[in-house]
NULO-216666 format. One record per atom (N, C-alpha, C, O): residue number from 0; chain; atom name; y, z, x. Coordinates in steps of 0.2 Angstrom, whole numbers, plus 5000, padded with zeros to 4 digits. Example, Ala and Ser with C-alpha at 12.3 -4.5 7.8 and 13.67 -1.06 7.14 Angstrom:
2
<node i="0" ch="A" at="N" Y="4972" Z="5039" X="5066"/>
<node i="0" ch="A" at="CA" Y="4978" Z="5039" X="5062"/>
<node i="0" ch="A" at="C" Y="4984" Z="5039" X="5066"/>
<node i="0" ch="A" at="O" Y="4983" Z="5042" X="5071"/>
<node i="1" ch="A" at="N" Y="4989" Z="5035" X="5064"/>
<node i="1" ch="A" at="CA" Y="4995" Z="5036" X="5068"/>
<node i="1" ch="A" at="C" Y="5000" Z="5039" X="5064"/>
<node i="1" ch="A" at="O" Y="5006" Z="5040" X="5067"/>
END
This chain:
96
<node i="0" ch="A" at="N" Y="4994" Z="5000" X="5004"/>
<node i="0" ch="A" at="CA" Y="5000" Z="5000" X="5000"/>
<node i="0" ch="A" at="C" Y="5006" Z="5000" X="5004"/>
<node i="0" ch="A" at="O" Y="5007" Z="5004" X="5009"/>
<node i="1" ch="A" at="N" Y="5011" Z="4996" X="5002"/>
<node i="1" ch="A" at="CA" Y="5017" Z="4995" X="5006"/>
<node i="1" ch="A" at="C" Y="5022" Z="5001" X="5003"/>
<node i="1" ch="A" at="O" Y="5023" Z="5001" X="4997"/>
<node i="2" ch="A" at="N" Y="5025" Z="5004" X="5008"/>
<node i="2" ch="A" at="CA" Y="5031" Z="5009" X="5006"/>
<node i="2" ch="A" at="C" Y="5037" Z="5007" X="5010"/>
<node i="2" ch="A" at="O" Y="5037" Z="5005" X="5016"/>
<node i="3" ch="A" at="N" Y="5043" Z="5009" X="5007"/>
<node i="3" ch="A" at="CA" Y="5049" Z="5008" X="5010"/>
<node i="3" ch="A" at="C" Y="5054" Z="5013" X="5007"/>
<node i="3" ch="A" at="O" Y="5054" Z="5015" X="5001"/>
<node i="4" ch="A" at="N" Y="5059" Z="5015" X="5011"/>
<node i="4" ch="A" at="CA" Y="5064" Z="5019" X="5009"/>
<node i="4" ch="A" at="C" Y="5070" Z="5015" X="5008"/>
<node i="4" ch="A" at="O" Y="5072" Z="5011" X="5013"/>
<node i="5" ch="A" at="N" Y="5074" Z="5015" X="5003"/>
<node i="5" ch="A" at="CA" Y="5079" Z="5011" X="5001"/>
<node i="5" ch="A" at="C" Y="5086" Z="5015" X="5002"/>
<node i="5" ch="A" at="O" Y="5086" Z="5021" X="4999"/>
<node i="6" ch="A" at="N" Y="5090" Z="5014" X="5007"/>
<node i="6" ch="A" at="CA" Y="5096" Z="5018" X="5008"/>
<node i="6" ch="A" at="C" Y="5101" Z="5018" X="5002"/>
<node i="6" ch="A" at="O" Y="5101" Z="5014" X="4998"/>
<node i="7" ch="A" at="N" Y="5105" Z="5022" X="5003"/>
<node i="7" ch="A" at="CA" Y="5111" Z="5023" X="4998"/>
<node i="7" ch="A" at="C" Y="5115" Z="5016" X="4998"/>
<node i="7" ch="A" at="O" Y="5117" Z="5014" X="4993"/>
<node i="8" ch="A" at="N" Y="5116" Z="5014" X="5004"/>
<node i="8" ch="A" at="CA" Y="5120" Z="5008" X="5004"/>
<node i="8" ch="A" at="C" Y="5116" Z="5002" X="5001"/>
<node i="8" ch="A" at="O" Y="5120" Z="4998" X="4998"/>
<node i="9" ch="A" at="N" Y="5110" Z="5001" X="5002"/>
<node i="9" ch="A" at="CA" Y="5106" Z="4996" X="4999"/>
<node i="9" ch="A" at="C" Y="5106" Z="4997" X="4991"/>
<node i="9" ch="A" at="O" Y="5106" Z="4992" X="4987"/>
<node i="10" ch="A" at="N" Y="5106" Z="5003" X="4989"/>
<node i="10" ch="A" at="CA" Y="5106" Z="5004" X="4981"/>
<node i="10" ch="A" at="C" Y="5113" Z="5002" X="4979"/>
<node i="10" ch="A" at="O" Y="5113" Z="4998" X="4974"/>
<node i="11" ch="A" at="N" Y="5118" Z="5003" X="4982"/>
<node i="11" ch="A" at="CA" Y="5125" Z="5001" X="4980"/>
<node i="11" ch="A" at="C" Y="5125" Z="4993" X="4980"/>
<node i="11" ch="A" at="O" Y="5127" Z="4990" X="4976"/>
<node i="12" ch="A" at="N" Y="5122" Z="4990" X="4986"/>
<node i="12" ch="A" at="CA" Y="5122" Z="4983" X="4986"/>
<node i="12" ch="A" at="C" Y="5118" Z="4980" X="4980"/>
<node i="12" ch="A" at="O" Y="5120" Z="4975" X="4978"/>
<node i="13" ch="A" at="N" Y="5112" Z="4983" X="4979"/>
<node i="13" ch="A" at="CA" Y="5108" Z="4980" X="4973"/>
<node i="13" ch="A" at="C" Y="5112" Z="4981" X="4967"/>
<node i="13" ch="A" at="O" Y="5112" Z="4976" X="4963"/>
<node i="14" ch="A" at="N" Y="5116" Z="4986" X="4965"/>
<node i="14" ch="A" at="CA" Y="5120" Z="4986" X="4959"/>
<node i="14" ch="A" at="C" Y="5125" Z="4981" X="4959"/>
<node i="14" ch="A" at="O" Y="5126" Z="4978" X="4954"/>
<node i="15" ch="A" at="N" Y="5129" Z="4980" X="4965"/>
<node i="15" ch="A" at="CA" Y="5134" Z="4975" X="4965"/>
<node i="15" ch="A" at="C" Y="5131" Z="4968" X="4964"/>
<node i="15" ch="A" at="O" Y="5134" Z="4964" X="4960"/>
<node i="16" ch="A" at="N" Y="5125" Z="4966" X="4967"/>
<node i="16" ch="A" at="CA" Y="5122" Z="4960" X="4966"/>
<node i="16" ch="A" at="C" Y="5120" Z="4959" X="4959"/>
<node i="16" ch="A" at="O" Y="5121" Z="4954" X="4956"/>
<node i="17" ch="A" at="N" Y="5117" Z="4964" X="4956"/>
<node i="17" ch="A" at="CA" Y="5114" Z="4964" X="4949"/>
<node i="17" ch="A" at="C" Y="5120" Z="4963" X="4944"/>
<node i="17" ch="A" at="O" Y="5120" Z="4958" X="4940"/>
<node i="18" ch="A" at="N" Y="5125" Z="4967" X="4945"/>
<node i="18" ch="A" at="CA" Y="5131" Z="4966" X="4940"/>
<node i="18" ch="A" at="C" Y="5134" Z="4960" X="4941"/>
<node i="18" ch="A" at="O" Y="5136" Z="4957" X="4936"/>
<node i="19" ch="A" at="N" Y="5135" Z="4958" X="4947"/>
<node i="19" ch="A" at="CA" Y="5139" Z="4951" X="4948"/>
<node i="19" ch="A" at="C" Y="5135" Z="4946" X="4945"/>
<node i="19" ch="A" at="O" Y="5138" Z="4941" X="4942"/>
<node i="20" ch="A" at="N" Y="5128" Z="4946" X="4946"/>
<node i="20" ch="A" at="CA" Y="5124" Z="4941" X="4943"/>
<node i="20" ch="A" at="C" Y="5125" Z="4941" X="4935"/>
<node i="20" ch="A" at="O" Y="5125" Z="4935" X="4932"/>
<node i="21" ch="A" at="N" Y="5124" Z="4946" X="4932"/>
<node i="21" ch="A" at="CA" Y="5125" Z="4947" X="4925"/>
<node i="21" ch="A" at="C" Y="5132" Z="4945" X="4922"/>
<node i="21" ch="A" at="O" Y="5132" Z="4942" X="4917"/>
<node i="22" ch="A" at="N" Y="5137" Z="4946" X="4926"/>
<node i="22" ch="A" at="CA" Y="5144" Z="4944" X="4924"/>
<node i="22" ch="A" at="C" Y="5147" Z="4938" X="4927"/>
<node i="22" ch="A" at="O" Y="5152" Z="4937" X="4926"/>
<node i="23" ch="A" at="N" Y="5142" Z="4935" X="4931"/>
<node i="23" ch="A" at="CA" Y="5145" Z="4929" X="4934"/>
<node i="23" ch="A" at="C" Y="5151" Z="4930" X="4938"/>
<node i="23" ch="A" at="O" Y="5156" Z="4926" X="4937"/>
<node i="24" ch="A" at="N" Y="5150" Z="4935" X="4943"/>
<node i="24" ch="A" at="CA" Y="5156" Z="4936" X="4947"/>
<node i="24" ch="A" at="C" Y="5154" Z="4936" X="4954"/>
<node i="24" ch="A" at="O" Y="5148" Z="4936" X="4956"/>
<node i="25" ch="A" at="N" Y="5159" Z="4937" X="4959"/>
<node i="25" ch="A" at="CA" Y="5157" Z="4938" X="4966"/>
<node i="25" ch="A" at="C" Y="5155" Z="4945" X="4967"/>
<node i="25" ch="A" at="O" Y="5159" Z="4949" X="4965"/>
<node i="26" ch="A" at="N" Y="5150" Z="4947" X="4970"/>
<node i="26" ch="A" at="CA" Y="5148" Z="4954" X="4971"/>
<node i="26" ch="A" at="C" Y="5153" Z="4958" X="4975"/>
<node i="26" ch="A" at="O" Y="5153" Z="4964" X="4974"/>
<node i="27" ch="A" at="N" Y="5158" Z="4955" X="4979"/>
<node i="27" ch="A" at="CA" Y="5163" Z="4959" X="4982"/>
<node i="27" ch="A" at="C" Y="5168" Z="4961" X="4977"/>
<node i="27" ch="A" at="O" Y="5172" Z="4966" X="4979"/>
<node i="28" ch="A" at="N" Y="5168" Z="4959" X="4971"/>
<node i="28" ch="A" at="CA" Y="5173" Z="4961" X="4966"/>
<node i="28" ch="A" at="C" Y="5170" Z="4968" X="4962"/>
<node i="28" ch="A" at="O" Y="5174" Z="4970" X="4958"/>
<node i="29" ch="A" at="N" Y="5164" Z="4970" X="4964"/>
<node i="29" ch="A" at="CA" Y="5161" Z="4975" X="4960"/>
<node i="29" ch="A" at="C" Y="5161" Z="4981" X="4965"/>
<node i="29" ch="A" at="O" Y="5159" Z="4981" X="4971"/>
<node i="30" ch="A" at="N" Y="5164" Z="4987" X="4963"/>
<node i="30" ch="A" at="CA" Y="5164" Z="4993" X="4967"/>
<node i="30" ch="A" at="C" Y="5159" Z="4998" X="4963"/>
<node i="30" ch="A" at="O" Y="5159" Z="4999" X="4957"/>
<node i="31" ch="A" at="N" Y="5155" Z="5002" X="4967"/>
<node i="31" ch="A" at="CA" Y="5150" Z="5006" X="4964"/>
<node i="31" ch="A" at="C" Y="5151" Z="5013" X="4967"/>
<node i="31" ch="A" at="O" Y="5152" Z="5014" X="4973"/>
<node i="32" ch="A" at="N" Y="5150" Z="5018" X="4963"/>
<node i="32" ch="A" at="CA" Y="5150" Z="5025" X="4966"/>
<node i="32" ch="A" at="C" Y="5144" Z="5029" X="4963"/>
<node i="32" ch="A" at="O" Y="5143" Z="5029" X="4956"/>
<node i="33" ch="A" at="N" Y="5139" Z="5031" X="4967"/>
<node i="33" ch="A" at="CA" Y="5133" Z="5034" X="4965"/>
<node i="33" ch="A" at="C" Y="5134" Z="5042" X="4963"/>
<node i="33" ch="A" at="O" Y="5138" Z="5045" X="4967"/>
<node i="34" ch="A" at="N" Y="5131" Z="5045" X="4959"/>
<node i="34" ch="A" at="CA" Y="5131" Z="5052" X="4957"/>
<node i="34" ch="A" at="C" Y="5124" Z="5055" X="4956"/>
<node i="34" ch="A" at="O" Y="5120" Z="5051" X="4954"/>
<node i="35" ch="A" at="N" Y="5124" Z="5061" X="4957"/>
<node i="35" ch="A" at="CA" Y="5118" Z="5065" X="4954"/>
<node i="35" ch="A" at="C" Y="5121" Z="5071" X="4951"/>
<node i="35" ch="A" at="O" Y="5125" Z="5075" X="4954"/>
<node i="36" ch="A" at="N" Y="5118" Z="5073" X="4945"/>
<node i="36" ch="A" at="CA" Y="5120" Z="5079" X="4942"/>
<node i="36" ch="A" at="C" Y="5113" Z="5082" X="4939"/>
<node i="36" ch="A" at="O" Y="5109" Z="5079" X="4937"/>
<node i="37" ch="A" at="N" Y="5113" Z="5089" X="4940"/>
<node i="37" ch="A" at="CA" Y="5107" Z="5093" X="4938"/>
<node i="37" ch="A" at="C" Y="5105" Z="5092" X="4931"/>
<node i="37" ch="A" at="O" Y="5099" Z="5092" X="4929"/>
<node i="38" ch="A" at="N" Y="5110" Z="5091" X="4926"/>
<node i="38" ch="A" at="CA" Y="5108" Z="5090" X="4919"/>
<node i="38" ch="A" at="C" Y="5107" Z="5083" X="4917"/>
<node i="38" ch="A" at="O" Y="5103" Z="5081" X="4913"/>
<node i="39" ch="A" at="N" Y="5110" Z="5078" X="4921"/>
<node i="39" ch="A" at="CA" Y="5110" Z="5071" X="4919"/>
<node i="39" ch="A" at="C" Y="5106" Z="5066" X="4924"/>
<node i="39" ch="A" at="O" Y="5104" Z="5061" X="4922"/>
<node i="40" ch="A" at="N" Y="5104" Z="5069" X="4929"/>
<node i="40" ch="A" at="CA" Y="5101" Z="5065" X="4934"/>
<node i="40" ch="A" at="C" Y="5105" Z="5060" X="4938"/>
<node i="40" ch="A" at="O" Y="5111" Z="5061" X="4939"/>
<node i="41" ch="A" at="N" Y="5102" Z="5055" X="4940"/>
<node i="41" ch="A" at="CA" Y="5105" Z="5050" X="4944"/>
<node i="41" ch="A" at="C" Y="5109" Z="5045" X="4940"/>
<node i="41" ch="A" at="O" Y="5107" Z="5043" X="4934"/>
<node i="42" ch="A" at="N" Y="5115" Z="5043" X="4942"/>
<node i="42" ch="A" at="CA" Y="5119" Z="5038" X="4938"/>
<node i="42" ch="A" at="C" Y="5124" Z="5035" X="4943"/>
<node i="42" ch="A" at="O" Y="5125" Z="5037" X="4949"/>
<node i="43" ch="A" at="N" Y="5128" Z="5030" X="4940"/>
<node i="43" ch="A" at="CA" Y="5133" Z="5027" X="4944"/>
<node i="43" ch="A" at="C" Y="5139" Z="5025" X="4940"/>
<node i="43" ch="A" at="O" Y="5138" Z="5024" X="4934"/>
<node i="44" ch="A" at="N" Y="5145" Z="5024" X="4943"/>
<node i="44" ch="A" at="CA" Y="5150" Z="5021" X="4940"/>
<node i="44" ch="A" at="C" Y="5152" Z="5014" X="4943"/>
<node i="44" ch="A" at="O" Y="5152" Z="5014" X="4949"/>
<node i="45" ch="A" at="N" Y="5153" Z="5009" X="4939"/>
<node i="45" ch="A" at="CA" Y="5154" Z="5003" X="4942"/>
<node i="45" ch="A" at="C" Y="5161" Z="5001" X="4940"/>
<node i="45" ch="A" at="O" Y="5163" Z="5002" X="4934"/>
<node i="46" ch="A" at="N" Y="5165" Z="4999" X="4945"/>
<node i="46" ch="A" at="CA" Y="5172" Z="4996" X="4943"/>
<node i="46" ch="A" at="C" Y="5172" Z="4989" X="4945"/>
<node i="46" ch="A" at="O" Y="5171" Z="4987" X="4950"/>
<node i="47" ch="A" at="N" Y="5175" Z="4985" X="4939"/>
<node i="47" ch="A" at="CA" Y="5176" Z="4978" X="4940"/>
<node i="47" ch="A" at="C" Y="5183" Z="4977" X="4937"/>
<node i="47" ch="A" at="O" Y="5184" Z="4977" X="4931"/>
<node i="48" ch="A" at="N" Y="5187" Z="4976" X="4942"/>
<node i="48" ch="A" at="CA" Y="5194" Z="4975" X="4940"/>
<node i="48" ch="A" at="C" Y="5197" Z="4982" X="4937"/>
<node i="48" ch="A" at="O" Y="5196" Z="4987" X="4940"/>
<node i="49" ch="A" at="N" Y="5200" Z="4982" X="4931"/>
<node i="49" ch="A" at="CA" Y="5202" Z="4988" X="4928"/>
<node i="49" ch="A" at="C" Y="5197" Z="4991" X="4924"/>
<node i="49" ch="A" at="O" Y="5198" Z="4996" X="4920"/>
<node i="50" ch="A" at="N" Y="5191" Z="4988" X="4923"/>
<node i="50" ch="A" at="CA" Y="5186" Z="4991" X="4919"/>
<node i="50" ch="A" at="C" Y="5181" Z="4996" X="4923"/>
<node i="50" ch="A" at="O" Y="5179" Z="4994" X="4928"/>
<node i="51" ch="A" at="N" Y="5179" Z="5001" X="4919"/>
<node i="51" ch="A" at="CA" Y="5174" Z="5005" X="4922"/>
<node i="51" ch="A" at="C" Y="5168" Z="5005" X="4917"/>
<node i="51" ch="A" at="O" Y="5168" Z="5005" X="4911"/>
<node i="52" ch="A" at="N" Y="5162" Z="5005" X="4920"/>
<node i="52" ch="A" at="CA" Y="5156" Z="5005" X="4917"/>
<node i="52" ch="A" at="C" Y="5151" Z="5011" X="4920"/>
<node i="52" ch="A" at="O" Y="5150" Z="5011" X="4926"/>
<node i="53" ch="A" at="N" Y="5148" Z="5015" X="4915"/>
<node i="53" ch="A" at="CA" Y="5144" Z="5020" X="4917"/>
<node i="53" ch="A" at="C" Y="5137" Z="5017" X="4917"/>
<node i="53" ch="A" at="O" Y="5135" Z="5014" X="4912"/>
<node i="54" ch="A" at="N" Y="5133" Z="5018" X="4922"/>
<node i="54" ch="A" at="CA" Y="5126" Z="5016" X="4923"/>
<node i="54" ch="A" at="C" Y="5122" Z="5022" X="4924"/>
<node i="54" ch="A" at="O" Y="5123" Z="5027" X="4928"/>
<node i="55" ch="A" at="N" Y="5116" Z="5022" X="4919"/>
<node i="55" ch="A" at="CA" Y="5111" Z="5027" X="4920"/>
<node i="55" ch="A" at="C" Y="5106" Z="5025" X="4924"/>
<node i="55" ch="A" at="O" Y="5106" Z="5020" X="4927"/>
<node i="56" ch="A" at="N" Y="5101" Z="5030" X="4925"/>
<node i="56" ch="A" at="CA" Y="5096" Z="5029" X="4930"/>
<node i="56" ch="A" at="C" Y="5092" Z="5023" X="4928"/>
<node i="56" ch="A" at="O" Y="5090" Z="5019" X="4933"/>
<node i="57" ch="A" at="N" Y="5091" Z="5021" X="4922"/>
<node i="57" ch="A" at="CA" Y="5087" Z="5015" X="4920"/>
<node i="57" ch="A" at="C" Y="5091" Z="5009" X="4923"/>
<node i="57" ch="A" at="O" Y="5088" Z="5004" X="4925"/>
<node i="58" ch="A" at="N" Y="5097" Z="5009" X="4922"/>
<node i="58" ch="A" at="CA" Y="5101" Z="5003" X="4925"/>
<node i="58" ch="A" at="C" Y="5101" Z="5002" X="4932"/>
<node i="58" ch="A" at="O" Y="5100" Z="4997" X="4935"/>
<node i="59" ch="A" at="N" Y="5100" Z="5008" X="4936"/>
<node i="59" ch="A" at="CA" Y="5100" Z="5008" X="4943"/>
<node i="59" ch="A" at="C" Y="5093" Z="5005" X="4945"/>
<node i="59" ch="A" at="O" Y="5092" Z="5001" X="4950"/>
<node i="60" ch="A" at="N" Y="5088" Z="5007" X="4941"/>
<node i="60" ch="A" at="CA" Y="5081" Z="5005" X="4943"/>
<node i="60" ch="A" at="C" Y="5081" Z="4997" X="4941"/>
<node i="60" ch="A" at="O" Y="5077" Z="4993" X="4945"/>
<node i="61" ch="A" at="N" Y="5084" Z="4995" X="4936"/>
<node i="61" ch="A" at="CA" Y="5084" Z="4988" X="4934"/>
<node i="61" ch="A" at="C" Y="5087" Z="4984" X="4940"/>
<node i="61" ch="A" at="O" Y="5085" Z="4978" X="4942"/>
<node i="62" ch="A" at="N" Y="5093" Z="4986" X="4943"/>
<node i="62" ch="A" at="CA" Y="5096" Z="4983" X="4948"/>
<node i="62" ch="A" at="C" Y="5092" Z="4983" X="4955"/>
<node i="62" ch="A" at="O" Y="5091" Z="4978" X="4958"/>
<node i="63" ch="A" at="N" Y="5088" Z="4988" X="4956"/>
<node i="63" ch="A" at="CA" Y="5084" Z="4989" X="4962"/>
<node i="63" ch="A" at="C" Y="5078" Z="4984" X="4961"/>
<node i="63" ch="A" at="O" Y="5076" Z="4981" X="4966"/>
<node i="64" ch="A" at="N" Y="5075" Z="4983" X="4955"/>
<node i="64" ch="A" at="CA" Y="5070" Z="4978" X="4954"/>
<node i="64" ch="A" at="C" Y="5072" Z="4971" X="4955"/>
<node i="64" ch="A" at="O" Y="5069" Z="4967" X="4958"/>
<node i="65" ch="A" at="N" Y="5078" Z="4970" X="4953"/>
<node i="65" ch="A" at="CA" Y="5081" Z="4963" X="4954"/>
<node i="65" ch="A" at="C" Y="5082" Z="4962" X="4962"/>
<node i="65" ch="A" at="O" Y="5081" Z="4957" X="4964"/>
<node i="66" ch="A" at="N" Y="5085" Z="4967" X="4965"/>
<node i="66" ch="A" at="CA" Y="5086" Z="4966" X="4972"/>
<node i="66" ch="A" at="C" Y="5080" Z="4966" X="4976"/>
<node i="66" ch="A" at="O" Y="5079" Z="4962" X="4981"/>
<node i="67" ch="A" at="N" Y="5074" Z="4969" X="4974"/>
<node i="67" ch="A" at="CA" Y="5068" Z="4969" X="4978"/>
<node i="67" ch="A" at="C" Y="5065" Z="4962" X="4977"/>
<node i="67" ch="A" at="O" Y="5062" Z="4959" X="4982"/>
<node i="68" ch="A" at="N" Y="5066" Z="4959" X="4971"/>
<node i="68" ch="A" at="CA" Y="5063" Z="4952" X="4970"/>
<node i="68" ch="A" at="C" Y="5067" Z="4947" X="4973"/>
<node i="68" ch="A" at="O" Y="5064" Z="4943" X="4976"/>
<node i="69" ch="A" at="N" Y="5074" Z="4947" X="4972"/>
<node i="69" ch="A" at="CA" Y="5078" Z="4941" X="4975"/>
<node i="69" ch="A" at="C" Y="5080" Z="4942" X="4982"/>
<node i="69" ch="A" at="O" Y="5080" Z="4937" X="4985"/>
<node i="70" ch="A" at="N" Y="5081" Z="4948" X="4984"/>
<node i="70" ch="A" at="CA" Y="5083" Z="4949" X="4991"/>
<node i="70" ch="A" at="C" Y="5078" Z="4950" X="4996"/>
<node i="70" ch="A" at="O" Y="5078" Z="4948" X="5002"/>
<node i="71" ch="A" at="N" Y="5073" Z="4954" X="4994"/>
<node i="71" ch="A" at="CA" Y="5068" Z="4957" X="4998"/>
<node i="71" ch="A" at="C" Y="5061" Z="4953" X="4998"/>
<node i="71" ch="A" at="O" Y="5057" Z="4954" X="5002"/>
<node i="72" ch="A" at="N" Y="5061" Z="4949" X="4993"/>
<node i="72" ch="A" at="CA" Y="5054" Z="4945" X="4991"/>
<node i="72" ch="A" at="C" Y="5048" Z="4950" X="4991"/>
<node i="72" ch="A" at="O" Y="5043" Z="4949" X="4993"/>
<node i="73" ch="A" at="N" Y="5049" Z="4955" X="4987"/>
<node i="73" ch="A" at="CA" Y="5044" Z="4960" X="4986"/>
<node i="73" ch="A" at="C" Y="5042" Z="4961" X="4978"/>
<node i="73" ch="A" at="O" Y="5046" Z="4958" X="4974"/>
<node i="74" ch="A" at="N" Y="5037" Z="4963" X="4977"/>
<node i="74" ch="A" at="CA" Y="5035" Z="4964" X="4970"/>
<node i="74" ch="A" at="C" Y="5040" Z="4969" X="4967"/>
<node i="74" ch="A" at="O" Y="5040" Z="4975" X="4969"/>
<node i="75" ch="A" at="N" Y="5043" Z="4967" X="4961"/>
<node i="75" ch="A" at="CA" Y="5048" Z="4971" X="4959"/>
<node i="75" ch="A" at="C" Y="5046" Z="4977" X="4954"/>
<node i="75" ch="A" at="O" Y="5049" Z="4981" X="4952"/>
<node i="76" ch="A" at="N" Y="5039" Z="4977" X="4953"/>
<node i="76" ch="A" at="CA" Y="5036" Z="4982" X="4948"/>
<node i="76" ch="A" at="C" Y="5032" Z="4987" X="4952"/>
<node i="76" ch="A" at="O" Y="5028" Z="4990" X="4949"/>
<node i="77" ch="A" at="N" Y="5034" Z="4988" X="4958"/>
<node i="77" ch="A" at="CA" Y="5031" Z="4994" X="4961"/>
<node i="77" ch="A" at="C" Y="5034" Z="5000" X="4959"/>
<node i="77" ch="A" at="O" Y="5038" Z="5000" X="4955"/>
<node i="78" ch="A" at="N" Y="5032" Z="5006" X="4962"/>
<node i="78" ch="A" at="CA" Y="5034" Z="5013" X="4960"/>
<node i="78" ch="A" at="C" Y="5041" Z="5014" X="4963"/>
<node i="78" ch="A" at="O" Y="5042" Z="5013" X="4969"/>
<node i="79" ch="A" at="N" Y="5046" Z="5017" X="4960"/>
<node i="79" ch="A" at="CA" Y="5052" Z="5019" X="4962"/>
<node i="79" ch="A" at="C" Y="5053" Z="5026" X="4961"/>
<node i="79" ch="A" at="O" Y="5052" Z="5028" X="4955"/>
<node i="80" ch="A" at="N" Y="5055" Z="5030" X="4966"/>
<node i="80" ch="A" at="CA" Y="5057" Z="5037" X="4965"/>
<node i="80" ch="A" at="C" Y="5063" Z="5038" X="4969"/>
<node i="80" ch="A" at="O" Y="5064" Z="5037" X="4975"/>
<node i="81" ch="A" at="N" Y="5068" Z="5042" X="4966"/>
<node i="81" ch="A" at="CA" Y="5074" Z="5043" X="4969"/>
<node i="81" ch="A" at="C" Y="5074" Z="5050" X="4972"/>
<node i="81" ch="A" at="O" Y="5070" Z="5054" X="4970"/>
<node i="82" ch="A" at="N" Y="5078" Z="5051" X="4977"/>
<node i="82" ch="A" at="CA" Y="5078" Z="5057" X="4981"/>
<node i="82" ch="A" at="C" Y="5086" Z="5058" X="4983"/>
<node i="82" ch="A" at="O" Y="5089" Z="5054" X="4985"/>
<node i="83" ch="A" at="N" Y="5088" Z="5065" X="4982"/>
<node i="83" ch="A" at="CA" Y="5094" Z="5067" X="4985"/>
<node i="83" ch="A" at="C" Y="5094" Z="5070" X="4991"/>
<node i="83" ch="A" at="O" Y="5090" Z="5076" X="4992"/>
<node i="84" ch="A" at="N" Y="5097" Z="5068" X="4997"/>
<node i="84" ch="A" at="CA" Y="5096" Z="5071" X="5003"/>
<node i="84" ch="A" at="C" Y="5103" Z="5072" X="5006"/>
<node i="84" ch="A" at="O" Y="5108" Z="5068" X="5005"/>
<node i="85" ch="A" at="N" Y="5104" Z="5078" X="5009"/>
<node i="85" ch="A" at="CA" Y="5111" Z="5080" X="5011"/>
<node i="85" ch="A" at="C" Y="5113" Z="5076" X="5016"/>
<node i="85" ch="A" at="O" Y="5119" Z="5074" X="5016"/>
<node i="86" ch="A" at="N" Y="5109" Z="5073" X="5021"/>
<node i="86" ch="A" at="CA" Y="5111" Z="5069" X="5026"/>
<node i="86" ch="A" at="C" Y="5112" Z="5061" X="5024"/>
<node i="86" ch="A" at="O" Y="5117" Z="5058" X="5025"/>
<node i="87" ch="A" at="N" Y="5107" Z="5059" X="5020"/>
<node i="87" ch="A" at="CA" Y="5106" Z="5052" X="5019"/>
<node i="87" ch="A" at="C" Y="5109" Z="5050" X="5012"/>
<node i="87" ch="A" at="O" Y="5110" Z="5044" X="5010"/>
<node i="88" ch="A" at="N" Y="5111" Z="5055" X="5008"/>
<node i="88" ch="A" at="CA" Y="5114" Z="5054" X="5001"/>
<node i="88" ch="A" at="C" Y="5108" Z="5052" X="4996"/>
<node i="88" ch="A" at="O" Y="5103" Z="5055" X="4997"/>
<node i="89" ch="A" at="N" Y="5109" Z="5048" X="4992"/>
<node i="89" ch="A" at="CA" Y="5104" Z="5046" X="4987"/>
<node i="89" ch="A" at="C" Y="5100" Z="5040" X="4990"/>
<node i="89" ch="A" at="O" Y="5103" Z="5035" X="4991"/>
<node i="90" ch="A" at="N" Y="5094" Z="5041" X="4990"/>
<node i="90" ch="A" at="CA" Y="5089" Z="5036" X="4992"/>
<node i="90" ch="A" at="C" Y="5084" Z="5035" X="4987"/>
<node i="90" ch="A" at="O" Y="5083" Z="5039" X="4982"/>
<node i="91" ch="A" at="N" Y="5080" Z="5029" X="4988"/>
<node i="91" ch="A" at="CA" Y="5075" Z="5027" X="4983"/>
<node i="91" ch="A" at="C" Y="5069" Z="5026" X="4988"/>
<node i="91" ch="A" at="O" Y="5069" Z="5023" X="4993"/>
<node i="92" ch="A" at="N" Y="5063" Z="5028" X="4985"/>
<node i="92" ch="A" at="CA" Y="5057" Z="5027" X="4989"/>
<node i="92" ch="A" at="C" Y="5053" Z="5022" X="4984"/>
<node i="92" ch="A" at="O" Y="5051" Z="5023" X="4978"/>
<node i="93" ch="A" at="N" Y="5051" Z="5016" X="4987"/>
<node i="93" ch="A" at="CA" Y="5048" Z="5011" X="4984"/>
<node i="93" ch="A" at="C" Y="5040" Z="5010" X="4987"/>
<node i="93" ch="A" at="O" Y="5039" Z="5011" X="4993"/>
<node i="94" ch="A" at="N" Y="5036" Z="5010" X="4982"/>
<node i="94" ch="A" at="CA" Y="5029" Z="5009" X="4984"/>
<node i="94" ch="A" at="C" Y="5026" Z="5003" X="4980"/>
<node i="94" ch="A" at="O" Y="5026" Z="5004" X="4974"/>
<node i="95" ch="A" at="N" Y="5023" Z="4998" X="4983"/>
<node i="95" ch="A" at="CA" Y="5020" Z="4993" X="4980"/>
<node i="95" ch="A" at="C" Y="5013" Z="4994" X="4979"/>
<node i="95" ch="A" at="O" Y="5009" Z="4989" X="4976"/>
END
């Protein structure tokens, strides 16, 4: 089984690419901020121009699956698990 750790920057990149693809924009026009809350779990805020969009964990997973398939040429339906690390920030662990 293949395993890999997806860095916080790669999670941000995946969200930018996915949202840009859905909205037919340049990925550089999307800004992302990741969050973790004990009550709500993992989430993100996406800023596109003057608009803000709240993304829940399911949206982040969808973006990571898109990124795994299109950018990494990997099976997008492997297992994904998030982790909050004081040094590395929010990371995801992928296992195919």
